[in-house]
CHARMM internal coordinates of N, CA and C (Angstrom, degrees):
IC EDIT
DIST 1 N 1 CA 1.3867
DIST 1 CA 1 C 1.5450
ANGL 1 N 1 CA 1 C 109.49
DIST 1 C 2 N 1.3566
ANGL 1 CA 1 C 2 N 117.59
DIHE 1 N 1 CA 1 C 2 N -32.99
DIST 2 N 2 CA 1.4786
ANGL 1 C 2 N 2 CA 118.68
DIHE 1 CA 1 C 2 N 2 CA 177.30
DIST 2 CA 2 C 1.5226
ANGL 2 N 2 CA 2 C 109.20
DIHE 1 C 2 N 2 CA 2 C -64.71
DIST 2 C 3 N 1.2871
ANGL 2 CA 2 C 3 N 119.26
DIHE 2 N 2 CA 2 C 3 N -46.63
DIST 3 N 3 CA 1.4754
ANGL 2 C 3 N 3 CA 121.14
DIHE 2 CA 2 C 3 N 3 CA -179.15
DIST 3 CA 3 C 1.4984
ANGL 3 N 3 CA 3 C 110.32
DIHE 2 C 3 N 3 CA 3 C -58.53
DIST 3 C 4 N 1.3636
ANGL 3 CA 3 C 4 N 116.80
DIHE 3 N 3 CA 3 C 4 N -45.98
DIST 4 N 4 CA 1.4268
ANGL 3 C 4 N 4 CA 120.53
DIHE 3 CA 3 C 4 N 4 CA 178.93
DIST 4 CA 4 C 1.5517
ANGL 4 N 4 CA 4 C 112.90
DIHE 3 C 4 N 4 CA 4 C -58.41
DIST 4 C 5 N 1.3460
ANGL 4 CA 4 C 5 N 113.53
DIHE 4 N 4 CA 4 C 5 N -41.05
DIST 5 N 5 CA 1.4739
ANGL 4 C 5 N 5 CA 118.84
DIHE 4 CA 4 C 5 N 5 CA 177.20
DIST 5 CA 5 C 1.5110
ANGL 5 N 5 CA 5 C 111.10
DIHE 4 C 5 N 5 CA 5 C -62.44
DIST 5 C 6 N 1.2837
ANGL 5 CA 5 C 6 N 118.96
DIHE 5 N 5 CA 5 C 6 N -43.78
DIST 6 N 6 CA 1.4600
ANGL 5 C 6 N 6 CA 121.80
DIHE 5 CA 5 C 6 N 6 CA 179.32
DIST 6 CA 6 C 1.5228
ANGL 6 N 6 CA 6 C 110.26
DIHE 5 C 6 N 6 CA 6 C -63.62
DIST 6 C 7 N 1.3298
ANGL 6 CA 6 C 7 N 118.13
DIHE 6 N 6 CA 6 C 7 N -39.99
DIST 7 N 7 CA 1.4225
ANGL 6 C 7 N 7 CA 120.20
DIHE 6 CA 6 C 7 N 7 CA 177.10
DIST 7 CA 7 C 1.5195
ANGL 7 N 7 CA 7 C 112.20
DIHE 6 C 7 N 7 CA 7 C -62.57
DIST 7 C 8 N 1.3034
ANGL 7 CA 7 C 8 N 115.95
DIHE 7 N 7 CA 7 C 8 N -42.61
DIST 8 N 8 CA 1.4857
ANGL 7 C 8 N 8 CA 121.59
DIHE 7 CA 7 C 8 N 8 CA 179.90
DIST 8 CA 8 C 1.4947
ANGL 8 N 8 CA 8 C 108.92
DIHE 7 C 8 N 8 CA 8 C -63.77
DIST 8 C 9 N 1.3409
ANGL 8 CA 8 C 9 N 119.77
DIHE 8 N 8 CA 8 C 9 N -27.33
DIST 9 N 9 CA 1.5108
ANGL 8 C 9 N 9 CA 121.13
DIHE 8 CA 8 C 9 N 9 CA 177.94
DIST 9 CA 9 C 1.5417
ANGL 9 N 9 CA 9 C 109.49
DIHE 8 C 9 N 9 CA 9 C -82.43
DIST 9 C 10 N 1.3192
ANGL 9 CA 9 C 10 N 117.08
DIHE 9 N 9 CA 9 C 10 N -2.60
DIST 10 N 10 CA 1.4604
ANGL 9 C 10 N 10 CA 118.58
DIHE 9 CA 9 C 10 N 10 CA 176.12
DIST 10 CA 10 C 1.4914
ANGL 10 N 10 CA 10 C 114.95
DIHE 9 C 10 N 10 CA 10 C 102.59
DIST 10 C 11 N 1.3096
ANGL 10 CA 10 C 11 N 119.55
DIHE 10 N 10 CA 10 C 11 N 2.67
DIST 11 N 11 CA 1.4619
ANGL 10 C 11 N 11 CA 121.84
DIHE 10 CA 10 C 11 N 11 CA 180.00
DIST 11 CA 11 C 1.5767
ANGL 11 N 11 CA 11 C 110.18
DIHE 10 C 11 N 11 CA 11 C -76.93
DIST 11 C 12 N 1.2837
ANGL 11 CA 11 C 12 N 115.71
DIHE 11 N 11 CA 11 C 12 N 141.75
DIST 12 N 12 CA 1.4584
ANGL 11 C 12 N 12 CA 119.53
DIHE 11 CA 11 C 12 N 12 CA -177.51
DIST 12 CA 12 C 1.5307
ANGL 12 N 12 CA 12 C 110.08
DIHE 11 C 12 N 12 CA 12 C -125.30
DIST 12 C 13 N 1.3189
ANGL 12 CA 12 C 13 N 118.59
DIHE 12 N 12 CA 12 C 13 N -17.68
DIST 13 N 13 CA 1.4557
ANGL 12 C 13 N 13 CA 121.03
DIHE 12 CA 12 C 13 N 13 CA 179.20
DIST 13 CA 13 C 1.5549
ANGL 13 N 13 CA 13 C 106.51
DIHE 12 C 13 N 13 CA 13 C -115.89
DIST 13 C 14 N 1.3302
ANGL 13 CA 13 C 14 N 115.03
DIHE 13 N 13 CA 13 C 14 N 98.15
DIST 14 N 14 CA 1.4301
ANGL 13 C 14 N 14 CA 122.62
DIHE 13 CA 13 C 14 N 14 CA -170.71
DIST 14 CA 14 C 1.5702
ANGL 14 N 14 CA 14 C 110.68
DIHE 13 C 14 N 14 CA 14 C -118.99
DIST 14 C 15 N 1.2715
ANGL 14 CA 14 C 15 N 114.24
DIHE 14 N 14 CA 14 C 15 N 120.16
DIST 15 N 15 CA 1.4819
ANGL 14 C 15 N 15 CA 117.76
DIHE 14 CA 14 C 15 N 15 CA 179.03
DIST 15 CA 15 C 1.5098
ANGL 15 N 15 CA 15 C 115.20
DIHE 14 C 15 N 15 CA 15 C -82.34
DIST 15 C 16 N 1.2800
ANGL 15 CA 15 C 16 N 116.80
DIHE 15 N 15 CA 15 C 16 N 162.49
DIST 16 N 16 CA 1.4860
ANGL 15 C 16 N 16 CA 124.08
DIHE 15 CA 15 C 16 N 16 CA 176.51
DIST 16 CA 16 C 1.4753
ANGL 16 N 16 CA 16 C 110.21
DIHE 15 C 16 N 16 CA 16 C -132.98
DIST 16 C 17 N 1.3759
ANGL 16 CA 16 C 17 N 115.28
DIHE 16 N 16 CA 16 C 17 N 124.56
DIST 17 N 17 CA 1.4330
ANGL 16 C 17 N 17 CA 117.55
DIHE 16 CA 16 C 17 N 17 CA 176.77
DIST 17 CA 17 C 1.5415
ANGL 17 N 17 CA 17 C 108.43
DIHE 16 C 17 N 17 CA 17 C -96.51
DIST 17 C 18 N 1.2954
ANGL 17 CA 17 C 18 N 116.91
DIHE 17 N 17 CA 17 C 18 N 113.22
DIST 18 N 18 CA 1.4321
ANGL 17 C 18 N 18 CA 121.58
DIHE 17 CA 17 C 18 N 18 CA 179.73
DIST 18 CA 18 C 1.5101
ANGL 18 N 18 CA 18 C 113.22
DIHE 17 C 18 N 18 CA 18 C -85.84
DIST 18 C 19 N 1.3011
ANGL 18 CA 18 C 19 N 116.33
DIHE 18 N 18 CA 18 C 19 N 140.87
DIST 19 N 19 CA 1.4778
ANGL 18 C 19 N 19 CA 120.36
DIHE 18 CA 18 C 19 N 19 CA 179.02
DIST 19 CA 19 C 1.5295
ANGL 19 N 19 CA 19 C 107.26
DIHE 18 C 19 N 19 CA 19 C -129.17
DIST 19 C 20 N 1.3357
ANGL 19 CA 19 C 20 N 115.79
DIHE 19 N 19 CA 19 C 20 N 87.21
DIST 20 N 20 CA 1.4579
ANGL 19 C 20 N 20 CA 123.51
DIHE 19 CA 19 C 20 N 20 CA -175.71
DIST 20 CA 20 C 1.5147
ANGL 20 N 20 CA 20 C 115.56
DIHE 19 C 20 N 20 CA 20 C -53.67
DIST 20 C 21 N 1.3649
ANGL 20 CA 20 C 21 N 116.54
DIHE 20 N 20 CA 20 C 21 N -31.49
DIST 21 N 21 CA 1.4555
ANGL 20 C 21 N 21 CA 118.04
DIHE 20 CA 20 C 21 N 21 CA -175.01
DIST 21 CA 21 C 1.5655
ANGL 21 N 21 CA 21 C 109.84
DIHE 20 C 21 N 21 CA 21 C -73.39
DIST 21 C 22 N 1.3015
ANGL 21 CA 21 C 22 N 117.84
DIHE 21 N 21 CA 21 C 22 N -11.22
DIST 22 N 22 CA 1.4275
ANGL 21 C 22 N 22 CA 123.32
DIHE 21 CA 21 C 22 N 22 CA 175.07
DIST 22 CA 22 C 1.5131
ANGL 22 N 22 CA 22 C 109.51
DIHE 21 C 22 N 22 CA 22 C -101.98
DIST 22 C 23 N 1.3013
ANGL 22 CA 22 C 23 N 118.09
DIHE 22 N 22 CA 22 C 23 N 62.81
DIST 23 N 23 CA 1.4542
ANGL 22 C 23 N 23 CA 127.59
DIHE 22 CA 22 C 23 N 23 CA -166.98
DIST 23 CA 23 C 1.5382
ANGL 23 N 23 CA 23 C 113.22
DIHE 22 C 23 N 23 CA 23 C -42.25
DIST 23 C 24 N 1.2818
ANGL 23 CA 23 C 24 N 116.20
DIHE 23 N 23 CA 23 C 24 N -68.19
DIST 24 N 24 CA 1.4978
ANGL 23 C 24 N 24 CA 119.12
DIHE 23 CA 23 C 24 N 24 CA -173.38
DIST 24 CA 24 C 1.5188
ANGL 24 N 24 CA 24 C 113.47
DIHE 23 C 24 N 24 CA 24 C -68.48
DIST 24 C 25 N 1.3366
ANGL 24 CA 24 C 25 N 117.64
DIHE 24 N 24 CA 24 C 25 N -45.44
DIST 25 N 25 CA 1.4715
ANGL 24 C 25 N 25 CA 117.81
DIHE 24 CA 24 C 25 N 25 CA -178.83
DIST 25 CA 25 C 1.5058
ANGL 25 N 25 CA 25 C 110.58
DIHE 24 C 25 N 25 CA 25 C -68.58
DIST 25 C 26 N 1.3492
ANGL 25 CA 25 C 26 N 118.05
DIHE 25 N 25 CA 25 C 26 N -32.98
DIST 26 N 26 CA 1.4374
ANGL 25 C 26 N 26 CA 121.24
DIHE 25 CA 25 C 26 N 26 CA 175.48
DIST 26 CA 26 C 1.5496
ANGL 26 N 26 CA 26 C 112.65
DIHE 25 C 26 N 26 CA 26 C -63.38
DIST 26 C 27 N 1.2874
ANGL 26 CA 26 C 27 N 114.90
DIHE 26 N 26 CA 26 C 27 N -41.49
DIST 27 N 27 CA 1.4734
ANGL 26 C 27 N 27 CA 118.90
DIHE 26 CA 26 C 27 N 27 CA 177.94
DIST 27 CA 27 C 1.5565
ANGL 27 N 27 CA 27 C 111.68
DIHE 26 C 27 N 27 CA 27 C -65.45
DIST 27 C 28 N 1.3598
ANGL 27 CA 27 C 28 N 114.33
DIHE 27 N 27 CA 27 C 28 N -39.98
DIST 28 N 28 CA 1.4600
ANGL 27 C 28 N 28 CA 117.38
DIHE 27 CA 27 C 28 N 28 CA 178.76
DIST 28 CA 28 C 1.5383
ANGL 28 N 28 CA 28 C 111.05
DIHE 27 C 28 N 28 CA 28 C -66.04
DIST 28 C 29 N 1.3351
ANGL 28 CA 28 C 29 N 114.56
DIHE 28 N 28 CA 28 C 29 N -44.07
DIST 29 N 29 CA 1.5077
ANGL 28 C 29 N 29 CA 116.49
DIHE 28 CA 28 C 29 N 29 CA 179.23
DIST 29 CA 29 C 1.5082
ANGL 29 N 29 CA 29 C 111.43
DIHE 28 C 29 N 29 CA 29 C -64.25
DIST 29 C 30 N 1.2844
ANGL 29 CA 29 C 30 N 118.35
DIHE 29 N 29 CA 29 C 30 N -40.78
DIST 30 N 30 CA 1.4817
ANGL 29 C 30 N 30 CA 121.49
DIHE 29 CA 29 C 30 N 30 CA 176.65
DIST 30 CA 30 C 1.5344
ANGL 30 N 30 CA 30 C 112.01
DIHE 29 C 30 N 30 CA 30 C -59.83
DIST 30 C 31 N 1.3534
ANGL 30 CA 30 C 31 N 114.27
DIHE 30 N 30 CA 30 C 31 N -45.84
DIST 31 N 31 CA 1.4959
ANGL 30 C 31 N 31 CA 118.24
DIHE 30 CA 30 C 31 N 31 CA 179.83
DIST 31 CA 31 C 1.5115
ANGL 31 N 31 CA 31 C 110.25
DIHE 30 C 31 N 31 CA 31 C -60.30
DIST 31 C 32 N 1.3633
ANGL 31 CA 31 C 32 N 119.28
DIHE 31 N 31 CA 31 C 32 N -41.56
DIST 32 N 32 CA 1.4485
ANGL 31 C 32 N 32 CA 119.86
DIHE 31 CA 31 C 32 N 32 CA 178.81
DIST 32 CA 32 C 1.5064
ANGL 32 N 32 CA 32 C 111.28
DIHE 31 C 32 N 32 CA 32 C -65.42
DIST 32 C 33 N 1.3152
ANGL 32 CA 32 C 33 N 116.61
DIHE 32 N 32 CA 32 C 33 N -41.61
DIST 33 N 33 CA 1.5020
ANGL 32 C 33 N 33 CA 120.99
DIHE 32 CA 32 C 33 N 33 CA -179.72
DIST 33 CA 33 C 1.5244
ANGL 33 N 33 CA 33 C 108.67
DIHE 32 C 33 N 33 CA 33 C -60.68
DIST 33 C 34 N 1.3287
ANGL 33 CA 33 C 34 N 116.03
DIHE 33 N 33 CA 33 C 34 N -50.69
DIST 34 N 34 CA 1.4543
ANGL 33 C 34 N 34 CA 120.85
DIHE 33 CA 33 C 34 N 34 CA -178.66
DIST 34 CA 34 C 1.5252
ANGL 34 N 34 CA 34 C 112.15
DIHE 33 C 34 N 34 CA 34 C -60.52
DIST 34 C 35 N 1.3010
ANGL 34 CA 34 C 35 N 116.10
DIHE 34 N 34 CA 34 C 35 N -46.26
DIST 35 N 35 CA 1.4547
ANGL 34 C 35 N 35 CA 121.39
DIHE 34 CA 34 C 35 N 35 CA -179.46
DIST 35 CA 35 C 1.5533
ANGL 35 N 35 CA 35 C 111.71
DIHE 34 C 35 N 35 CA 35 C -61.76
DIST 35 C 36 N 1.3334
ANGL 35 CA 35 C 36 N 115.62
DIHE 35 N 35 CA 35 C 36 N -43.43
DIST 36 N 36 CA 1.4887
ANGL 35 C 36 N 36 CA 117.51
DIHE 35 CA 35 C 36 N 36 CA 179.25
DIST 36 CA 36 C 1.5203
ANGL 36 N 36 CA 36 C 110.76
DIHE 35 C 36 N 36 CA 36 C -63.59
DIST 36 C 37 N 1.3592
ANGL 36 CA 36 C 37 N 118.85
DIHE 36 N 36 CA 36 C 37 N -41.18
DIST 37 N 37 CA 1.4511
ANGL 36 C 37 N 37 CA 121.12
DIHE 36 CA 36 C 37 N 37 CA 176.18
DIST 37 CA 37 C 1.5400
ANGL 37 N 37 CA 37 C 110.04
DIHE 36 C 37 N 37 CA 37 C -57.71
DIST 37 C 38 N 1.3606
ANGL 37 CA 37 C 38 N 113.89
DIHE 37 N 37 CA 37 C 38 N -50.15
DIST 38 N 38 CA 1.4545
ANGL 37 C 38 N 38 CA 121.99
DIHE 37 CA 37 C 38 N 38 CA -175.33
DIST 38 CA 38 C 1.5644
ANGL 38 N 38 CA 38 C 109.45
DIHE 37 C 38 N 38 CA 38 C -58.65
DIST 38 C 39 N 1.3568
ANGL 38 CA 38 C 39 N 115.17
DIHE 38 N 38 CA 38 C 39 N -45.86
DIST 39 N 39 CA 1.4799
ANGL 38 C 39 N 39 CA 117.70
DIHE 38 CA 38 C 39 N 39 CA -176.09
DIST 39 CA 39 C 1.5271
ANGL 39 N 39 CA 39 C 110.86
DIHE 38 C 39 N 39 CA 39 C -67.99
DIST 39 C 40 N 1.2864
ANGL 39 CA 39 C 40 N 118.40
DIHE 39 N 39 CA 39 C 40 N -23.33
DIST 40 N 40 CA 1.4824
ANGL 39 C 40 N 40 CA 123.11
DIHE 39 CA 39 C 40 N 40 CA 178.40
DIST 40 CA 40 C 1.4773
ANGL 40 N 40 CA 40 C 110.45
DIHE 39 C 40 N 40 CA 40 C -88.25
DIST 40 C 41 N 1.2867
ANGL 40 CA 40 C 41 N 118.96
DIHE 40 N 40 CA 40 C 41 N -6.87
DIST 41 N 41 CA 1.4787
ANGL 40 C 41 N 41 CA 121.71
DIHE 40 CA 40 C 41 N 41 CA -176.28
DIST 41 CA 41 C 1.5195
ANGL 41 N 41 CA 41 C 113.89
DIHE 40 C 41 N 41 CA 41 C 73.15
DIST 41 C 42 N 1.3381
ANGL 41 CA 41 C 42 N 115.89
DIHE 41 N 41 CA 41 C 42 N 25.93
DIST 42 N 42 CA 1.4988
ANGL 41 C 42 N 42 CA 122.54
DIHE 41 CA 41 C 42 N 42 CA 177.89
DIST 42 CA 42 C 1.5114
ANGL 42 N 42 CA 42 C 106.57
DIHE 41 C 42 N 42 CA 42 C -94.12
DIST 42 C 43 N 1.3197
ANGL 42 CA 42 C 43 N 117.96
DIHE 42 N 42 CA 42 C 43 N 121.27
DIST 43 N 43 CA 1.4983
ANGL 42 C 43 N 43 CA 118.42
DIHE 42 CA 42 C 43 N 43 CA 174.53
DIST 43 CA 43 C 1.4945
ANGL 43 N 43 CA 43 C 115.51
DIHE 42 C 43 N 43 CA 43 C -60.71
DIST 43 C 44 N 1.2895
ANGL 43 CA 43 C 44 N 115.13
DIHE 43 N 43 CA 43 C 44 N 138.30
DIST 44 N 44 CA 1.4839
ANGL 43 C 44 N 44 CA 120.65
DIHE 43 CA 43 C 44 N 44 CA 177.35
DIST 44 CA 44 C 1.5213
ANGL 44 N 44 CA 44 C 109.71
DIHE 43 C 44 N 44 CA 44 C -71.05
DIST 44 C 45 N 1.3390
ANGL 44 CA 44 C 45 N 116.39
DIHE 44 N 44 CA 44 C 45 N 129.48
DIST 45 N 45 CA 1.4888
ANGL 44 C 45 N 45 CA 120.71
DIHE 44 CA 44 C 45 N 45 CA 179.25
DIST 45 CA 45 C 1.5043
ANGL 45 N 45 CA 45 C 106.99
DIHE 44 C 45 N 45 CA 45 C -120.52
DIST 45 C 46 N 1.3335
ANGL 45 CA 45 C 46 N 113.69
DIHE 45 N 45 CA 45 C 46 N 107.45
DIST 46 N 46 CA 1.4931
ANGL 45 C 46 N 46 CA 118.74
DIHE 45 CA 45 C 46 N 46 CA -179.22
DIST 46 CA 46 C 1.5129
ANGL 46 N 46 CA 46 C 114.94
DIHE 45 C 46 N 46 CA 46 C -60.50
DIST 46 C 47 N 1.3521
ANGL 46 CA 46 C 47 N 119.01
DIHE 46 N 46 CA 46 C 47 N -19.84
DIST 47 N 47 CA 1.4138
ANGL 46 C 47 N 47 CA 119.18
DIHE 46 CA 46 C 47 N 47 CA 179.32
DIST 47 CA 47 C 1.5490
ANGL 47 N 47 CA 47 C 112.16
DIHE 46 C 47 N 47 CA 47 C -73.60
DIST 47 C 48 N 1.3101
ANGL 47 CA 47 C 48 N 117.23
DIHE 47 N 47 CA 47 C 48 N -9.77
DIST 48 N 48 CA 1.4513
ANGL 47 C 48 N 48 CA 121.24
DIHE 47 CA 47 C 48 N 48 CA 177.69
DIST 48 CA 48 C 1.5290
ANGL 48 N 48 CA 48 C 111.97
DIHE 47 C 48 N 48 CA 48 C -93.72
DIST 48 C 49 N 1.3004
ANGL 48 CA 48 C 49 N 117.21
DIHE 48 N 48 CA 48 C 49 N 1.82
DIST 49 N 49 CA 1.4403
ANGL 48 C 49 N 49 CA 120.93
DIHE 48 CA 48 C 49 N 49 CA 174.29
DIST 49 CA 49 C 1.4663
ANGL 49 N 49 CA 49 C 109.98
DIHE 48 C 49 N 49 CA 49 C -100.34
DIST 49 C 50 N 1.3636
ANGL 49 CA 49 C 50 N 116.03
DIHE 49 N 49 CA 49 C 50 N 119.75
DIST 50 N 50 CA 1.4535
ANGL 49 C 50 N 50 CA 119.91
DIHE 49 CA 49 C 50 N 50 CA -174.61
DIST 50 CA 50 C 1.5305
ANGL 50 N 50 CA 50 C 109.22
DIHE 49 C 50 N 50 CA 50 C -124.39
DIST 50 C 51 N 1.3300
ANGL 50 CA 50 C 51 N 118.04
DIHE 50 N 50 CA 50 C 51 N 128.98
DIST 51 N 51 CA 1.3971
ANGL 50 C 51 N 51 CA 122.07
DIHE 50 CA 50 C 51 N 51 CA 178.78
DIST 51 CA 51 C 1.5096
ANGL 51 N 51 CA 51 C 109.50
DIHE 50 C 51 N 51 CA 51 C -76.27
DIST 51 C 52 N 1.3589
ANGL 51 CA 51 C 52 N 115.07
DIHE 51 N 51 CA 51 C 52 N 129.40
DIST 52 N 52 CA 1.5083
ANGL 51 C 52 N 52 CA 122.09
DIHE 51 CA 51 C 52 N 52 CA 174.20
DIST 52 CA 52 C 1.5030
ANGL 52 N 52 CA 52 C 109.97
DIHE 51 C 52 N 52 CA 52 C -125.86
DIST 52 C 53 N 1.2939
ANGL 52 CA 52 C 53 N 114.65
DIHE 52 N 52 CA 52 C 53 N -178.13
DIST 53 N 53 CA 1.4676
ANGL 52 C 53 N 53 CA 120.15
DIHE 52 CA 52 C 53 N 53 CA -177.89
DIST 53 CA 53 C 1.5127
ANGL 53 N 53 CA 53 C 110.89
DIHE 52 C 53 N 53 CA 53 C -137.34
DIST 53 C 54 N 1.2879
ANGL 53 CA 53 C 54 N 116.76
DIHE 53 N 53 CA 53 C 54 N 137.52
DIST 54 N 54 CA 1.4900
ANGL 53 C 54 N 54 CA 119.52
DIHE 53 CA 53 C 54 N 54 CA 176.39
DIST 54 CA 54 C 1.4881
ANGL 54 N 54 CA 54 C 109.57
DIHE 53 C 54 N 54 CA 54 C -72.89
DIST 54 C 55 N 1.3252
ANGL 54 CA 54 C 55 N 118.43
DIHE 54 N 54 CA 54 C 55 N -17.93
DIST 55 N 55 CA 1.5007
ANGL 54 C 55 N 55 CA 123.03
DIHE 54 CA 54 C 55 N 55 CA 178.94
DIST 55 CA 55 C 1.5352
ANGL 55 N 55 CA 55 C 111.43
DIHE 54 C 55 N 55 CA 55 C -72.37
DIST 55 C 56 N 1.2924
ANGL 55 CA 55 C 56 N 115.53
DIHE 55 N 55 CA 55 C 56 N -20.60
DIST 56 N 56 CA 1.4719
ANGL 55 C 56 N 56 CA 118.57
DIHE 55 CA 55 C 56 N 56 CA 177.75
DIST 56 CA 56 C 1.5249
ANGL 56 N 56 CA 56 C 110.76
DIHE 55 C 56 N 56 CA 56 C -128.04
DIST 56 C 57 N 1.3290
ANGL 56 CA 56 C 57 N 117.43
DIHE 56 N 56 CA 56 C 57 N 91.14
DIST 57 N 57 CA 1.4486
ANGL 56 C 57 N 57 CA 123.13
DIHE 56 CA 56 C 57 N 57 CA -175.19
DIST 57 CA 57 C 1.5595
ANGL 57 N 57 CA 57 C 115.01
DIHE 56 C 57 N 57 CA 57 C -49.21
DIST 57 C 58 N 1.3107
ANGL 57 CA 57 C 58 N 117.55
DIHE 57 N 57 CA 57 C 58 N -31.83
DIST 58 N 58 CA 1.4882
ANGL 57 C 58 N 58 CA 117.89
DIHE 57 CA 57 C 58 N 58 CA -177.11
DIST 58 CA 58 C 1.5252
ANGL 58 N 58 CA 58 C 110.44
DIHE 57 C 58 N 58 CA 58 C -78.69
DIST 58 C 59 N 1.3147
ANGL 58 CA 58 C 59 N 119.34
DIHE 58 N 58 CA 58 C 59 N -9.18
DIST 59 N 59 CA 1.4512
ANGL 58 C 59 N 59 CA 123.38
DIHE 58 CA 58 C 59 N 59 CA -179.85
DIST 59 CA 59 C 1.5005
ANGL 59 N 59 CA 59 C 115.18
DIHE 58 C 59 N 59 CA 59 C -48.85
DIST 59 C 60 N 1.3418
ANGL 59 CA 59 C 60 N 115.80
DIHE 59 N 59 CA 59 C 60 N -48.09
DIST 60 N 60 CA 1.4436
ANGL 59 C 60 N 60 CA 121.74
DIHE 59 CA 59 C 60 N 60 CA -176.05
DIST 60 CA 60 C 1.5403
ANGL 60 N 60 CA 60 C 111.19
DIHE 59 C 60 N 60 CA 60 C -66.79
DIST 60 C 61 N 1.2853
ANGL 60 CA 60 C 61 N 119.32
DIHE 60 N 60 CA 60 C 61 N -37.86
DIST 61 N 61 CA 1.4341
ANGL 60 C 61 N 61 CA 121.69
DIHE 60 CA 60 C 61 N 61 CA 179.11
DIST 61 CA 61 C 1.5483
ANGL 61 N 61 CA 61 C 110.34
DIHE 60 C 61 N 61 CA 61 C -69.97
DIST 61 C 62 N 1.3337
ANGL 61 CA 61 C 62 N 117.64
DIHE 61 N 61 CA 61 C 62 N -36.40
DIST 62 N 62 CA 1.4222
ANGL 61 C 62 N 62 CA 122.17
DIHE 61 CA 61 C 62 N 62 CA 179.00
DIST 62 CA 62 C 1.5586
ANGL 62 N 62 CA 62 C 112.28
DIHE 61 C 62 N 62 CA 62 C -71.97
DIST 62 C 63 N 1.2750
ANGL 62 CA 62 C 63 N 115.93
DIHE 62 N 62 CA 62 C 63 N -23.12
DIST 63 N 63 CA 1.4546
ANGL 62 C 63 N 63 CA 122.70
DIHE 62 CA 62 C 63 N 63 CA -176.12
DIST 63 CA 63 C 1.5387
ANGL 63 N 63 CA 63 C 114.45
DIHE 62 C 63 N 63 CA 63 C -59.40
DIST 63 C 64 N 1.3331
ANGL 63 CA 63 C 64 N 111.51
DIHE 63 N 63 CA 63 C 64 N -35.66
DIST 64 N 64 CA 1.4482
ANGL 63 C 64 N 64 CA 118.67
DIHE 63 CA 63 C 64 N 64 CA -178.79
DIST 64 CA 64 C 1.4619
ANGL 64 N 64 CA 64 C 112.26
DIHE 63 C 64 N 64 CA 64 C -118.80
END
COOR INIT
IC SEED 1 N 1 CA 1 C
IC BUILD
């Protein structure tokens, strides 16, 4: 839903912070992200996917 919202606001370059330790929810979040991009005709760019960790709260901010 977040990715769709950003697309509706006109954004076309949208990053994704992956959290591998959250296996199932991470997979669900990524699927939603990828589907929203695909539905909007925005090509998937793997360089915009950054692995972060919930163990280090600053990780997400440092990713971008």
